[in-house]
KEKE-3310 file (N, C-alpha, C; in steps of 0.2 Angstrom, whole numbers, plus 5000, padded with zeros to 4 digits):
npx = (5374:5388:5400:5409:5425:5430:5439:5455:5465:5481:5492:5508:5525:5536:5544:5550:5539:5529:5530:5527:5514:5509:5511:5502:5490:5490:5488:5475:5469:5470:5463:5450:5448:5451:5454:5469:5474:5487:5494:5504:5508:5514:5520:5519:5526:5535:5548:5553:5564:5564:5558:5549:5541:5533:5524:5518:5502:5505:5517:5523:5533:5532:5543:5546:5534:5534:5546:5542:5530:5537:5544:5534:5529:5539:5540:5528:5529:5538:5531:5520:5522:5521:5508:5490:5482:5474:5481:5482:5490:5494:5500:5499:5498:5499:5493:5496:5486:5474:5473:5474:5462:5453:5455:5451:5438:5433:5436:5428:5433:5435:5443:5457:5474:5487:5504:5511:5520:5518:5507:5508:5510:5498:5488:5492:5488:5474)
npy = (5469:5460:5464:5455:5454:5450:5451:5459:5472:5475:5487:5488:5494:5488:5492:5495:5500:5495:5482:5482:5485:5474:5464:5468:5467:5453:5448:5453:5446:5433:5433:5435:5426:5430:5434:5440:5453:5458:5472:5481:5496:5504:5519:5529:5541:5542:5539:5547:5560:5578:5583:5587:5574:5562:5548:5534:5525:5511:5510:5502:5489:5471:5464:5472:5471:5457:5456:5464:5457:5445:5450:5454:5442:5435:5443:5441:5427:5427:5430:5422:5409:5398:5400:5399:5408:5414:5421:5433:5442:5457:5468:5484:5499:5517:5531:5529:5531:5533:5521:5511:5514:5512:5498:5493:5496:5489:5476:5473:5476:5474:5480:5491:5490:5500:5506:5521:5537:5544:5558:5567:5559:5552:5562:5566:5554:5553)
npz = (5547:5541:5530:5517:5511:5496:5485:5483:5478:5474:5470:5463:5463:5465:5475:5492:5500:5492:5495:5509:5508:5502:5511:5521:5514:5511:5524:5527:5517:5521:5533:5527:5518:5504:5487:5479:5468:5459:5453:5441:5435:5421:5419:5405:5404:5414:5413:5404:5398:5402:5390:5375:5370:5360:5362:5354:5356:5357:5363:5373:5371:5365:5371:5382:5389:5392:5400:5411:5415:5419:5430:5439:5441:5448:5459:5465:5467:5478:5489:5489:5488:5498:5501:5503:5497:5483:5469:5456:5443:5434:5421:5417:5406:5407:5415:5432:5443:5437:5429:5439:5446:5436:5433:5446:5446:5434:5437:5449:5462:5479:5489:5490:5493:5496:5495:5501:5500:5512:5516:5506:5494:5495:5493:5480:5473:5475)
capx = (5377:5395:5402:5415:5430:5432:5445:5460:5469:5487:5496:5515:5530:5541:5547:5549:5533:5524:5531:5524:5507:5507:5511:5496:5485:5490:5485:5468:5466:5470:5457:5444:5448:5450:5459:5473:5476:5493:5495:5510:5506:5520:5518:5523:5530:5539:5555:5555:5568:5560:5557:5542:5541:5526:5525:5511:5498:5508:5524:5526:5534:5531:5548:5545:5528:5536:5550:5538:5526:5541:5546:5529:5528:5544:5538:5522:5531:5542:5526:5514:5525:5518:5502:5484:5479:5474:5484:5483:5494:5493:5504:5495:5501:5495:5494:5495:5480:5469:5473:5472:5455:5449:5455:5447:5431:5431:5436:5424:5438:5432:5447:5463:5479:5492:5509:5512:5525:5515:5501:5508:5508:5491:5485:5493:5484:5467)
capy = (5464:5460:5462:5451:5456:5444:5453:5464:5474:5478:5490:5488:5497:5483:5495:5492:5502:5490:5475:5483:5485:5467:5461:5470:5464:5446:5447:5454:5441:5427:5433:5436:5421:5434:5433:5446:5454:5462:5476:5485:5501:5507:5526:5531:5548:5542:5538:5552:5566:5584:5586:5586:5568:5559:5540:5531:5521:5504:5511:5496:5483:5465:5462:5475:5468:5450:5457:5466:5451:5440:5453:5454:5435:5434:5447:5437:5421:5429:5431:5417:5402:5394:5403:5396:5413:5414:5428:5434:5448:5460:5474:5489:5505:5523:5535:5524:5532:5531:5514:5507:5515:5508:5491:5491:5496:5484:5469:5473:5475:5476:5483:5492:5491:5503:5510:5528:5541:5549:5562:5570:5554:5550:5568:5565:5548:5555)
capz = (5542:5540:5523:5516:5506:5491:5481:5485:5473:5477:5465:5465:5459:5467:5480:5499:5501:5489:5499:5515:5507:5500:5518:5524:5510:5513:5531:5526:5512:5525:5537:5524:5513:5498:5482:5478:5461:5459:5446:5440:5430:5418:5417:5399:5405:5420:5411:5399:5399:5402:5383:5372:5366:5359:5362:5352:5361:5358:5365:5377:5366:5368:5375:5388:5393:5394:5405:5417:5418:5423:5436:5443:5443:5453:5465:5467:5470:5484:5494:5489:5487:5502:5503:5500:5494:5475:5467:5449:5442:5427:5419:5413:5404:5407:5421:5437:5447:5432:5427:5445:5447:5430:5435:5452:5444:5429:5441:5455:5468:5486:5493:5487:5498:5492:5499:5499:5503:5516:5514:5499:5489:5495:5490:5472:5470:5475)
cpx = (5384:5397:5408:5419:5432:5438:5449:5464:5475:5492:5503:5520:5537:5546:5546:5542:5527:5524:5527:5516:5505:5507:5504:5490:5484:5487:5478:5465:5465:5464:5450:5443:5447:5455:5463:5475:5481:5493:5501:5508:5512:5517:5522:5527:5535:5546:5557:5559:5563:5560:5550:5543:5535:5528:5518:5508:5501:5515:5527:5527:5533:5536:5548:5540:5530:5541:5546:5533:5531:5543:5540:5527:5533:5542:5532:5524:5535:5537:5521:5516:5522:5511:5496:5480:5479:5476:5484:5487:5493:5498:5500:5500:5496:5497:5492:5488:5474:5468:5471:5464:5450:5449:5451:5440:5429:5431:5432:5428:5434:5436:5454:5468:5485:5497:5509:5518:5523:5509:5502:5507:5501:5487:5486:5488:5477:5466)
cpy = (5465:5459:5459:5453:5450:5445:5459:5466:5478:5480:5489:5491:5493:5487:5492:5494:5497:5484:5476:5482:5478:5463:5462:5467:5457:5444:5448:5448:5434:5427:5433:5430:5424:5432:5440:5446:5459:5466:5481:5490:5504:5514:5528:5537:5548:5542:5542:5558:5572:5587:5584:5580:5565:5551:5538:5526:5514:5505:5505:5490:5476:5462:5466:5472:5461:5451:5459:5461:5446:5443:5453:5447:5433:5437:5444:5431:5422:5428:5426:5410:5397:5396:5399:5402:5413:5421:5428:5441:5451:5466:5478:5495:5511:5526:5530:5525:5531:5524:5509:5508:5511:5501:5489:5491:5490:5477:5468:5472:5477:5480:5485:5493:5494:5506:5517:5531:5546:5553:5565:5565:5552:5556:5567:5560:5550:5561)
cpz = (5541:5533:5522:5510:5502:5487:5483:5480:5476:5471:5468:5460:5461:5472:5487:5501:5498:5493:5505:5514:5505:5506:5521:5520:5511:5519:5530:5522:5516:5529:5533:5518:5506:5493:5481:5471:5462:5452:5446:5434:5427:5416:5411:5400:5411:5418:5406:5401:5399:5395:5380:5367:5366:5358:5360:5357:5362:5359:5369:5372:5369:5372:5382:5392:5396:5400:5412:5420:5422:5430:5441:5446:5449:5459:5468:5471:5477:5490:5495:5488:5491:5505:5500:5497:5486:5473:5459:5448:5434:5427:5415:5411:5404:5413:5427:5441:5443:5431:5433:5447:5442:5432:5441:5450:5439:5432:5447:5461:5474:5490:5489:5493:5494:5496:5496:5502:5507:5513:5508:5493:5489:5491:5482:5469:5470:5471)
residu = (MET:LYS:SER:ARG:ILE:LYS:SER:ILE:LEU:ILE:PRO:THR:ASP:PHE:SER:GLU:LEU:SER:GLU:ASN:ALA:LEU:LYS:VAL:GLY:ILE:SER:ILE:ALA:LYS:ARG:GLN:ASN:ALA:GLU:ILE:LYS:LEU:VAL:HIS:VAL:VAL:ASP:ARG:PHE:ALA:TYR:LEU:PRO:PRO:THR:GLU:VAL:TYR:LEU:PRO:GLY:ASP:TRP:LEU:THR:PRO:ASP:MET:MET:LEU:MET:LEU:LYS:GLU:ARG:ILE:ARG:LYS:PHE:SER:ASP:GLN:PHE:PHE:ILE:ASP:SER:GLU:ILE:LYS:VAL:THR:TYR:LYS:VAL:LEU:ALA:GLY:HIS:PRO:SER:GLU:ARG:ILE:CYS:TRP:PHE:ALA:HIS:THR:GLU:ASN:ILE:ASP:LEU:ILE:VAL:ILE:GLY:THR:HIS:GLY:ILE:SER:GLY:LEU:ARG:GLU:PHE:LEU)
# end
């Protein structure tokens, strides 16, 4: 029995590697008639200096969320303007690998297409 992919999650950090993953995901989505869910995860510790700083749970201000949602919308529009593919996008905060896995589980994602910096990046993600 052949299984059908209905939903594809493509995490993005807006890098060239993310664009490559998105192109692969689009190709698969076209063949499978699947929808794509783009996710950008803001790592609350990625932008901190190497000091002990505590940021409360609501550290991502509404202005920052609005800016990131606009950025992911523009990123999405670049690739889906002439496409028949259904695409949705979301901005999450937290540790990227944890939030990506959580999102994939809660949204019943069939496939994750993600860019990596080679085997070391994959090892870190898994």
